[in-house]
TIDO-713077 format. One record per residue: residue in three letters; chain; y, z, x of N, C-alpha, C, O in turn. Coordinates in Angstrom, 1 decimal, always signed. Example, Ala and Ser with C-alpha at 12.3 -4.5 7.8 and 13.67 -1.06 7.14 Angstrom:
2
[r ALA, A, [-5.7, +7.8, +13.2], [-4.5, +7.8, +12.3], [-3.3, +7.8, +13.2], [-3.3, +8.5, +14.2]]
[r SER, A, [-2.2, +7.1, +12.8], [-1.1, +7.1, +13.7], [+0.0, +7.9, +12.9], [+1.1, +8.0, +13.4]]
% end
This chain:
148
[r MET, A, [+13.7, -1.0, +0.7], [+13.0, -1.3, -0.4], [+12.6, -0.1, -1.3], [+13.2, +0.1, -2.3]]
[r GLY, A, [+11.7, +0.7, -0.8], [+11.2, +1.8, -1.6], [+9.8, +2.2, -1.3], [+9.3, +2.0, -0.2]]
[r LEU, A, [+9.2, +2.6, -2.4], [+7.8, +3.1, -2.3], [+6.9, +2.1, -3.0], [+7.0, +1.9, -4.2]]
[r ARG, A, [+5.9, +1.6, -2.3], [+4.9, +0.7, -2.9], [+3.7, +1.5, -3.2], [+3.2, +2.3, -2.3]]
[r TYR, A, [+3.1, +1.3, -4.4], [+2.0, +2.2, -4.7], [+1.0, +1.5, -5.6], [+1.3, +0.5, -6.3]]
[r ALA, A, [-0.2, +2.0, -5.6], [-1.3, +1.6, -6.5], [-2.1, +2.9, -6.7], [-2.5, +3.6, -5.8]]
[r CYS, A, [-2.3, +3.1, -8.0], [-3.1, +4.3, -8.4], [-4.4, +3.7, -9.1], [-4.3, +3.0, -10.1]]
[r VAL, A, [-5.5, +3.9, -8.5], [-6.8, +3.3, -8.9], [-7.8, +4.3, -9.1], [-7.9, +5.3, -8.4]]
[r GLU, A, [-8.7, +4.0, -10.1], [-9.8, +4.9, -10.4], [-11.1, +4.4, -9.6], [-11.9, +5.2, -9.2]]
[r SER, A, [-11.2, +3.1, -9.5], [-12.3, +2.4, -8.8], [-11.8, +1.1, -8.4], [-10.6, +0.7, -8.7]]
[r PRO, A, [-12.6, +0.3, -7.6], [-12.1, -1.0, -7.2], [-11.7, -2.0, -8.3], [-11.0, -2.9, -8.1]]
[r LYS, A, [-12.3, -1.7, -9.5], [-12.0, -2.6, -10.6], [-11.1, -2.0, -11.7], [-10.9, -2.6, -12.7]]
[r GLU, A, [-10.7, -0.7, -11.5], [-10.0, +0.0, -12.6], [-8.6, +0.5, -12.0], [-8.5, +1.5, -11.3]]
[r ILE, A, [-7.6, -0.3, -12.4], [-6.2, +0.1, -11.9], [-5.6, +0.9, -13.0], [-5.6, +0.6, -14.2]]
[r ILE, A, [-5.0, +2.1, -12.6], [-4.3, +2.9, -13.5], [-2.8, +2.5, -13.6], [-2.3, +2.4, -14.7]]
[r ASP, A, [-2.2, +2.3, -12.4], [-0.8, +1.9, -12.3], [-0.5, +1.4, -10.9], [-1.3, +1.6, -10.0]]
[r TYR, A, [+0.5, +0.6, -10.9], [+0.9, +0.0, -9.6], [+2.4, -0.3, -9.7], [+2.9, -0.5, -10.8]]
[r GLY, A, [+3.0, -0.5, -8.6], [+4.4, -0.9, -8.6], [+5.2, -0.7, -7.4], [+4.6, -0.3, -6.3]]
[r ILE, A, [+6.5, -0.9, -7.5], [+7.4, -0.6, -6.4], [+8.5, +0.2, -6.9], [+9.3, -0.2, -7.8]]
[r ALA, A, [+8.7, +1.4, -6.4], [+9.7, +2.3, -6.8], [+10.9, +2.0, -5.9], [+10.9, +2.5, -4.7]]
[r THR, A, [+11.9, +1.4, -6.4], [+13.1, +1.0, -5.5], [+13.9, +2.3, -5.3], [+14.2, +3.1, -6.3]]
[r VAL, A, [+14.3, +2.5, -4.1], [+15.1, +3.7, -3.7], [+16.4, +3.2, -3.1], [+16.4, +2.4, -2.1]]
[r ARG, A, [+17.5, +3.6, -3.7], [+18.9, +3.2, -3.1], [+19.7, +4.5, -3.0], [+19.7, +5.3, -3.9]]
[r PRO, A, [+20.4, +4.7, -1.9], [+20.3, +3.9, -0.7], [+19.0, +4.2, +0.0], [+18.4, +5.2, -0.2]]
[r ILE, A, [+18.6, +3.3, +0.8], [+17.3, +3.4, +1.6], [+17.4, +4.6, +2.5], [+18.4, +4.7, +3.3]]
[r GLY, A, [+16.5, +5.5, +2.4], [+16.5, +6.7, +3.2], [+15.2, +7.5, +3.0], [+14.6, +7.4, +1.9]]
[r ASN, A, [+14.8, +8.3, +4.0], [+13.6, +9.0, +3.9], [+13.6, +10.1, +2.8], [+12.6, +10.3, +2.1]]
[r SER, A, [+14.7, +10.8, +2.7], [+14.8, +11.9, +1.7], [+14.5, +11.5, +0.3], [+13.7, +12.2, -0.4]]
[r LYS, A, [+15.2, +10.5, -0.2], [+15.0, +10.0, -1.5], [+13.6, +9.4, -1.7], [+13.0, +9.6, -2.7]]
[r THR, A, [+13.2, +8.7, -0.7], [+11.8, +8.0, -0.8], [+10.7, +9.1, -0.8], [+9.8, +9.0, -1.6]]
[r LEU, A, [+10.9, +10.1, +0.0], [+9.9, +11.2, +0.0], [+9.9, +11.9, -1.3], [+8.9, +12.3, -1.8]]
[r GLN, A, [+11.1, +12.1, -1.9], [+11.2, +12.7, -3.2], [+10.4, +11.9, -4.2], [+9.7, +12.5, -5.1]]
[r ARG, A, [+10.5, +10.6, -4.2], [+9.8, +9.7, -5.1], [+8.3, +9.8, -4.9], [+7.5, +9.9, -5.9]]
[r ALA, A, [+7.9, +9.9, -3.6], [+6.5, +10.0, -3.3], [+5.9, +11.4, -3.9], [+4.8, +11.4, -4.4]]
[r LYS, A, [+6.7, +12.4, -3.7], [+6.3, +13.7, -4.2], [+6.2, +13.7, -5.7], [+5.2, +14.2, -6.3]]
[r GLN, A, [+7.1, +13.1, -6.4], [+7.1, +13.0, -7.9], [+5.8, +12.2, -8.3], [+5.1, +12.6, -9.3]]
[r PHE, A, [+5.5, +11.1, -7.6], [+4.3, +10.3, -7.9], [+3.1, +11.1, -7.7], [+2.2, +11.1, -8.6]]
[r ILE, A, [+3.0, +11.9, -6.6], [+1.8, +12.7, -6.4], [+1.7, +13.8, -7.4], [+0.6, +14.1, -7.9]]
[r GLU, A, [+2.8, +14.5, -7.8], [+2.8, +15.5, -8.8], [+2.4, +14.9, -10.2], [+1.7, +15.6, -10.9]]
[r TYR, A, [+2.8, +13.8, -10.5], [+2.5, +13.2, -11.8], [+1.1, +12.7, -11.9], [+0.4, +13.0, -12.9]]
[r TYR, A, [+0.6, +12.0, -10.9], [-0.8, +11.4, -11.0], [-1.9, +12.4, -10.6], [-3.0, +12.2, -10.9]]
[r LYS, A, [-1.5, +13.3, -9.8], [-2.5, +14.3, -9.2], [-3.7, +13.6, -8.7], [-4.8, +13.8, -9.1]]
[r PRO, A, [-3.5, +12.8, -7.6], [-4.6, +12.0, -7.1], [-5.6, +12.9, -6.3], [-5.2, +14.0, -5.9]]
[r THR, A, [-6.8, +12.5, -6.3], [-7.8, +13.2, -5.5], [-7.9, +12.8, -4.1], [-8.6, +13.4, -3.2]]
[r LEU, A, [-7.2, +11.7, -3.7], [-7.1, +11.2, -2.4], [-5.8, +10.3, -2.2], [-5.5, +9.6, -3.1]]
[r VAL, A, [-5.2, +10.5, -1.1], [-4.0, +9.7, -0.8], [-4.3, +8.7, +0.3], [-4.8, +9.2, +1.4]]
[r LEU, A, [-4.1, +7.5, +0.1], [-4.3, +6.4, +1.1], [-3.0, +6.0, +1.6], [-2.1, +5.7, +0.8]]
[r ILE, A, [-2.9, +5.8, +2.9], [-1.6, +5.5, +3.4], [-1.8, +4.6, +4.7], [-2.8, +4.8, +5.4]]
[r GLN, A, [-0.8, +3.8, +5.0], [-1.0, +3.0, +6.2], [-0.9, +3.8, +7.5], [-0.1, +4.7, +7.6]]
[r ASP, A, [-1.7, +3.4, +8.4], [-1.7, +4.1, +9.7], [-0.6, +3.4, +10.6], [-0.8, +2.2, +11.0]]
[r CYS, A, [+0.4, +4.1, +10.9], [+1.5, +3.5, +11.7], [+1.3, +3.7, +13.2], [+2.0, +3.2, +14.1]]
[r GLU, A, [+0.2, +4.5, +13.6], [-0.1, +4.7, +15.0], [-0.8, +3.6, +15.6], [-1.0, +3.5, +16.9]]
[r SER, A, [-1.3, +2.6, +14.8], [-2.0, +1.5, +15.4], [-1.1, +0.7, +16.3], [+0.1, +0.6, +16.0]]
[r ARG, A, [-1.7, +0.1, +17.3], [-0.9, -0.7, +18.2], [-0.3, -2.0, +17.6], [+0.6, -2.6, +18.1]]
[r TYR, A, [-0.9, -2.4, +16.4], [-0.5, -3.6, +15.7], [+0.5, -3.3, +14.6], [+1.0, -4.2, +13.9]]
[r SER, A, [+0.9, -2.0, +14.4], [+1.8, -1.6, +13.4], [+3.2, -2.1, +13.7], [+3.6, -2.1, +14.8]]
[r ARG, A, [+3.9, -2.6, +12.7], [+5.2, -3.1, +12.8], [+6.2, -2.1, +12.2], [+7.4, -2.4, +12.1]]
[r GLN, A, [+5.7, -0.9, +11.8], [+6.6, +0.0, +11.1], [+7.5, +0.7, +12.2], [+7.1, +1.0, +13.3]]
[r GLY, A, [+8.8, +0.8, +11.8], [+9.7, +1.5, +12.6], [+9.6, +3.0, +12.6], [+8.7, +3.5, +11.9]]
[r LYS, A, [+10.4, +3.7, +13.4], [+10.4, +5.1, +13.5], [+10.7, +5.8, +12.2], [+10.1, +6.8, +11.9]]
[r ARG, A, [+11.6, +5.3, +11.4], [+12.0, +5.9, +10.2], [+10.8, +5.9, +9.2], [+10.5, +6.9, +8.6]]
[r VAL, A, [+10.1, +4.8, +9.1], [+9.0, +4.7, +8.1], [+7.8, +5.5, +8.7], [+7.1, +6.1, +7.9]]
[r ALA, A, [+7.6, +5.5, +10.0], [+6.5, +6.4, +10.5], [+6.8, +7.8, +10.2], [+5.9, +8.6, +9.9]]
[r LYS, A, [+8.1, +8.3, +10.3], [+8.4, +9.6, +10.0], [+8.2, +9.9, +8.5], [+7.7, +11.0, +8.1]]
[r LEU, A, [+8.5, +9.0, +7.6], [+8.3, +9.1, +6.2], [+6.8, +9.3, +5.9], [+6.4, +10.1, +5.1]]
[r ILE, A, [+6.0, +8.4, +6.5], [+4.6, +8.5, +6.3], [+4.0, +9.9, +6.8], [+3.2, +10.5, +6.1]]
[r ASP, A, [+4.5, +10.3, +7.9], [+4.1, +11.7, +8.4], [+4.5, +12.7, +7.4], [+3.7, +13.7, +7.1]]
[r ASP, A, [+5.7, +12.6, +6.8], [+6.1, +13.6, +5.8], [+5.3, +13.6, +4.5], [+5.0, +14.6, +3.9]]
[r ILE, A, [+4.9, +12.4, +4.1], [+4.0, +12.2, +2.9], [+2.6, +12.8, +3.2], [+2.0, +13.5, +2.4]]
[r VAL, A, [+2.1, +12.6, +4.4], [+0.8, +13.2, +4.8], [+0.9, +14.7, +4.8], [+0.0, +15.4, +4.3]]
[r VAL, A, [+2.0, +15.3, +5.4], [+2.1, +16.7, +5.4], [+2.2, +17.3, +4.0], [+1.6, +18.3, +3.7]]
[r PHE, A, [+3.0, +16.7, +3.1], [+3.1, +17.1, +1.7], [+1.7, +17.1, +1.0], [+1.3, +18.0, +0.3]]
[r SER, A, [+1.0, +16.0, +1.2], [-0.3, +15.8, +0.6], [-1.3, +16.9, +1.0], [-2.0, +17.5, +0.2]]
[r LYS, A, [-1.3, +17.1, +2.3], [-2.2, +18.2, +2.8], [-1.8, +19.5, +2.4], [-2.7, +20.4, +2.1]]
[r ARG, A, [-0.5, +19.8, +2.2], [+0.0, +21.1, +1.7], [-0.5, +21.2, +0.2], [-0.8, +22.4, -0.2]]
[r LYS, A, [-0.6, +20.1, -0.5], [-1.2, +20.2, -1.9], [-2.7, +20.1, -1.9], [-3.3, +20.1, -3.0]]
[r LYS, A, [-3.3, +20.2, -0.7], [-4.8, +20.2, -0.6], [-5.4, +18.9, -1.1], [-6.5, +18.8, -1.6]]
[r ILE, A, [-4.6, +17.8, -0.9], [-5.1, +16.4, -1.2], [-5.5, +15.7, +0.1], [-4.7, +15.6, +1.0]]
[r PRO, A, [-6.8, +15.3, +0.2], [-7.2, +14.6, +1.4], [-6.4, +13.3, +1.6], [-6.0, +12.7, +0.6]]
[r VAL, A, [-6.2, +13.0, +2.8], [-5.4, +11.8, +3.2], [-6.3, +10.9, +4.1], [-6.9, +11.4, +5.1]]
[r LYS, A, [-6.3, +9.6, +3.8], [-7.0, +8.7, +4.7], [-6.0, +7.6, +5.1], [-5.2, +7.2, +4.2]]
[r GLN, A, [-6.0, +7.2, +6.3], [-5.1, +6.2, +6.8], [-5.9, +5.0, +7.3], [-6.9, +5.1, +8.0]]
[r TYR, A, [-5.4, +3.8, +7.0], [-6.0, +2.6, +7.5], [-4.9, +1.7, +8.1], [-3.8, +1.6, +7.6]]
[r SER, A, [-5.2, +1.1, +9.2], [-4.3, +0.2, +9.9], [-4.3, -1.2, +9.3], [-5.2, -1.6, +8.5]]
[r ARG, A, [-3.2, -2.0, +9.6], [-3.2, -3.4, +9.1], [-4.4, -4.1, +9.7], [-4.9, -5.0, +9.0]]
[r GLU, A, [-4.7, -3.8, +10.9], [-5.9, -4.4, +11.5], [-7.2, -4.2, +10.7], [-8.0, -5.1, +10.5]]
[r GLN, A, [-7.4, -2.9, +10.3], [-8.6, -2.6, +9.5], [-8.6, -3.4, +8.2], [-9.6, -3.9, +7.7]]
[r ILE, A, [-7.4, -3.5, +7.5], [-7.3, -4.2, +6.3], [-7.6, -5.7, +6.5], [-8.4, -6.3, +5.7]]
[r ARG, A, [-7.1, -6.2, +7.5], [-7.3, -7.6, +7.8], [-8.8, -7.9, +8.2], [-9.3, -8.9, +7.7]]
[r ASP, A, [-9.4, -7.0, +8.9], [-10.8, -7.1, +9.2], [-11.7, -7.2, +8.0], [-12.6, -7.9, +7.9]]
[r VAL, A, [-11.4, -6.3, +7.0], [-12.1, -6.3, +5.8], [-12.0, -7.6, +5.0], [-13.0, -8.2, +4.6]]
[r PHE, A, [-10.7, -8.0, +4.8], [-10.5, -9.2, +4.0], [-10.9, -10.5, +4.7], [-11.1, -11.5, +4.1]]
[r GLU, A, [-11.0, -10.5, +6.1], [-11.5, -11.7, +6.8], [-12.9, -12.0, +6.4], [-13.3, -13.2, +6.4]]
[r GLN, A, [-13.6, -11.0, +6.0], [-15.0, -11.3, +5.6], [-15.1, -12.0, +4.3], [-16.1, -12.6, +3.9]]
[r PHE, A, [-14.0, -12.1, +3.6], [-13.9, -12.8, +2.3], [-13.0, -14.1, +2.5], [-12.6, -14.7, +1.5]]
[r GLY, A, [-12.8, -14.5, +3.7], [-12.0, -15.7, +4.0], [-10.5, -15.5, +3.9], [-9.8, -16.6, +3.9]]
[r ALA, A, [-10.0, -14.4, +3.9], [-8.6, -14.1, +3.8], [-8.0, -13.5, +5.1], [-8.5, -12.5, +5.5]]
[r LYS, A, [-7.1, -14.3, +5.8], [-6.6, -13.8, +7.1], [-5.1, -13.4, +7.0], [-4.7, -12.4, +7.6]]
[r THR, A, [-4.4, -14.1, +6.2], [-2.9, -13.8, +6.1], [-2.7, -12.9, +4.9], [-3.5, -12.7, +4.0]]
[r LYS, A, [-1.5, -12.3, +4.8], [-1.1, -11.4, +3.7], [-1.2, -12.2, +2.4], [-1.6, -11.7, +1.4]]
[r TYR, A, [-0.7, -13.5, +2.4], [-0.8, -14.3, +1.2], [-2.2, -14.6, +0.8], [-2.5, -14.5, -0.4]]
[r GLU, A, [-3.1, -14.9, +1.7], [-4.5, -15.1, +1.4], [-5.1, -13.8, +0.9], [-6.0, -13.9, -0.1]]
[r ILE, A, [-4.8, -12.7, +1.4], [-5.3, -11.4, +0.9], [-4.8, -11.2, -0.5], [-5.6, -10.8, -1.4]]
[r ALA, A, [-3.5, -11.5, -0.8], [-3.0, -11.3, -2.1], [-3.7, -12.2, -3.1], [-4.1, -11.8, -4.2]]
[r LYS, A, [-4.0, -13.5, -2.7], [-4.8, -14.4, -3.6], [-6.2, -13.9, -3.8], [-6.7, -14.0, -4.9]]
[r THR, A, [-6.8, -13.3, -2.8], [-8.2, -12.8, -3.0], [-8.1, -11.6, -4.0], [-9.0, -11.5, -4.8]]
[r ILE, A, [-7.1, -10.8, -3.9], [-7.0, -9.7, -4.8], [-6.8, -10.2, -6.2], [-7.4, -9.6, -7.2]]
[r THR, A, [-6.0, -11.2, -6.4], [-5.8, -11.7, -7.8], [-7.1, -12.4, -8.3], [-7.3, -12.4, -9.6]]
[r ARG, A, [-7.9, -12.9, -7.5], [-9.2, -13.4, -7.9], [-10.1, -12.3, -8.4], [-10.8, -12.4, -9.4]]
[r TRP, A, [-10.1, -11.2, -7.7], [-10.9, -10.0, -8.1], [-10.3, -9.2, -9.2], [-11.0, -8.7, -10.1]]
[r LEU, A, [-9.0, -9.2, -9.3], [-8.3, -8.4, -10.3], [-7.3, -9.3, -11.1], [-6.1, -9.3, -10.7]]
[r PRO, A, [-7.7, -10.1, -12.0], [-6.9, -11.1, -12.7], [-5.7, -10.5, -13.4], [-4.7, -11.2, -13.6]]
[r GLU, A, [-5.7, -9.2, -13.7], [-4.5, -8.6, -14.3], [-3.3, -8.6, -13.4], [-2.2, -8.3, -13.9]]
[r LEU, A, [-3.5, -8.8, -12.1], [-2.4, -8.9, -11.2], [-1.8, -10.3, -11.0], [-0.9, -10.5, -10.2]]
[r GLN, A, [-2.4, -11.3, -11.7], [-2.0, -12.7, -11.5], [-0.5, -12.9, -11.7], [+0.1, -13.6, -10.9]]
[r HIS, A, [+0.1, -12.3, -12.7], [+1.5, -12.5, -13.0], [+2.4, -11.9, -11.9], [+3.6, -12.2, -11.8]]
[r ARG, A, [+1.9, -11.1, -11.0], [+2.6, -10.6, -9.8], [+2.3, -11.3, -8.5], [+2.9, -11.0, -7.5]]
[r SER, A, [+1.5, -12.3, -8.6], [+1.0, -13.1, -7.4], [+2.2, -13.7, -6.7], [+3.1, -14.3, -7.3]]
[r PRO, A, [+2.3, -13.4, -5.4], [+3.4, -13.9, -4.6], [+3.3, -15.5, -4.4], [+2.3, -16.1, -4.4]]
[r ARG, A, [+4.5, -16.0, -4.2], [+4.6, -17.5, -3.9], [+4.2, -17.7, -2.4], [+4.3, -16.7, -1.6]]
[r VAL, A, [+3.9, -18.9, -2.1], [+3.6, -19.3, -0.7], [+4.9, -19.1, +0.1], [+6.0, -19.5, -0.4]]
[r ARG, A, [+4.9, -18.4, +1.2], [+6.1, -18.1, +2.0], [+6.3, -19.2, +3.0], [+5.4, -19.5, +3.8]]
[r LYS, A, [+7.5, -19.7, +3.0], [+7.9, -20.7, +4.1], [+8.5, -19.9, +5.2], [+8.9, -18.7, +5.0]]
[r LEU, A, [+8.7, -20.5, +6.4], [+9.2, -19.7, +7.5], [+10.5, -19.1, +7.3], [+10.8, -18.1, +7.8]]
[r TRP, A, [+11.4, -19.8, +6.5], [+12.8, -19.3, +6.4], [+12.9, -18.3, +5.2], [+14.0, -17.8, +5.0]]
[r MET, A, [+11.8, -18.1, +4.5], [+11.9, -17.2, +3.3], [+11.5, -15.8, +3.7], [+10.7, -15.5, +4.6]]
[r CYS, A, [+12.1, -14.8, +3.0], [+11.7, -13.4, +3.2], [+10.5, -13.2, +2.4], [+10.1, -13.9, +1.5]]
[r GLU, A, [+9.8, -12.1, +2.6], [+8.6, -11.7, +1.9], [+8.8, -11.5, +0.5], [+9.8, -11.0, +0.1]]
[r ASP, A, [+7.9, -12.0, -0.4], [+8.0, -11.9, -1.8], [+8.1, -10.4, -2.2], [+7.3, -9.6, -1.6]]
[r TYR, A, [+8.9, -10.1, -3.1], [+9.1, -8.7, -3.5], [+7.8, -8.0, -4.0], [+7.5, -6.9, -3.7]]
[r ASN, A, [+7.0, -8.8, -4.7], [+5.7, -8.2, -5.2], [+4.6, -8.0, -4.1], [+3.6, -7.4, -4.4]]
[r MET, A, [+4.9, -8.5, -2.9], [+3.9, -8.4, -1.9], [+3.5, -6.9, -1.6], [+2.4, -6.6, -1.2]]
[r GLY, A, [+4.5, -6.0, -1.8], [+4.2, -4.6, -1.7], [+3.1, -4.1, -2.5], [+2.3, -3.2, -2.1]]
[r ILE, A, [+3.0, -4.6, -3.8], [+1.9, -4.2, -4.7], [+0.6, -4.6, -4.1], [-0.4, -3.8, -4.1]]
[r PHE, A, [+0.5, -5.8, -3.5], [-0.7, -6.3, -2.9], [-1.0, -5.6, -1.6], [-2.2, -5.4, -1.3]]
[r ASP, A, [+0.0, -5.1, -0.9], [-0.3, -4.3, +0.3], [-1.0, -3.0, -0.1], [-1.9, -2.5, +0.5]]
[r ALA, A, [-0.4, -2.4, -1.2], [-1.0, -1.1, -1.7], [-2.4, -1.3, -2.2], [-3.3, -0.5, -1.9]]
[r MET, A, [-2.7, -2.4, -3.0], [-4.0, -2.7, -3.5], [-5.0, -3.0, -2.3], [-6.1, -2.6, -2.4]]
[r ALA, A, [-4.5, -3.7, -1.3], [-5.4, -4.1, -0.2], [-5.8, -2.8, +0.5], [-6.9, -2.7, +1.0]]
[r LEU, A, [-4.9, -1.8, +0.6], [-5.2, -0.5, +1.2], [-6.3, +0.2, +0.4], [-7.3, +0.7, +1.0]]
[r ALA, A, [-6.2, +0.2, -0.9], [-7.2, +0.8, -1.8], [-8.5, +0.1, -1.7], [-9.6, +0.8, -1.5]]
[r LEU, A, [-8.5, -1.2, -1.7], [-9.8, -2.0, -1.7], [-10.4, -1.8, -0.3], [-11.7, -1.8, -0.2]]
[r THR, A, [-9.6, -1.7, +0.8], [-10.2, -1.5, +2.1], [-10.9, -0.2, +2.1], [-12.0, -0.1, +2.7]]
[r HIS, A, [-10.3, +0.8, +1.5], [-10.9, +2.2, +1.5], [-12.3, +2.1, +0.8], [-13.3, +2.6, +1.3]]
[r TYR, A, [-12.3, +1.5, -0.4], [-13.6, +1.4, -1.1], [-14.6, +0.6, -0.3], [-15.8, +0.9, -0.4]]
[r TYR, A, [-14.2, -0.5, +0.3], [-15.1, -1.3, +1.1], [-15.7, -0.5, +2.3], [-16.9, -0.5, +2.5]]
[r LEU, A, [-14.9, +0.2, +3.0], [-15.3, +1.0, +4.2], [-16.0, +2.3, +3.9], [-16.8, +2.8, +4.7]]
[r GLU, A, [-15.8, +2.8, +2.7], [-16.5, +4.0, +2.3], [-17.8, +3.7, +1.6], [-18.5, +4.5, +1.2]]
% end
């Protein structure tokens, strides 16, 4: 797929979001895109998924990529915070959202400007909606604001 990102100023102020498609899929090109993103936006904090959690489904390749992004961010003196899927789910459960789809719907209620990217209901035979990556990134940011 590529790099899913959300750049936010506050829980209600989105600067940019999207999915940077990288072909062919690989860590070197994806890491390069992440570095470009960090250089362009100059964030004061990088939020990233914690792949060390026992509930993480990320493979070794993605875990290595995340480690490389963390190293690059720290080299640039940008603090990094990591949150697990479990932490994100725990935050959104308090608002009645348990599944990724319910979390995405909750986010679109809070941030109506994302409505046009809202994922469809997923049937068992369907693959995940392409736009779900945007909501994963936004859920990470909103989890940070909630827990901090």
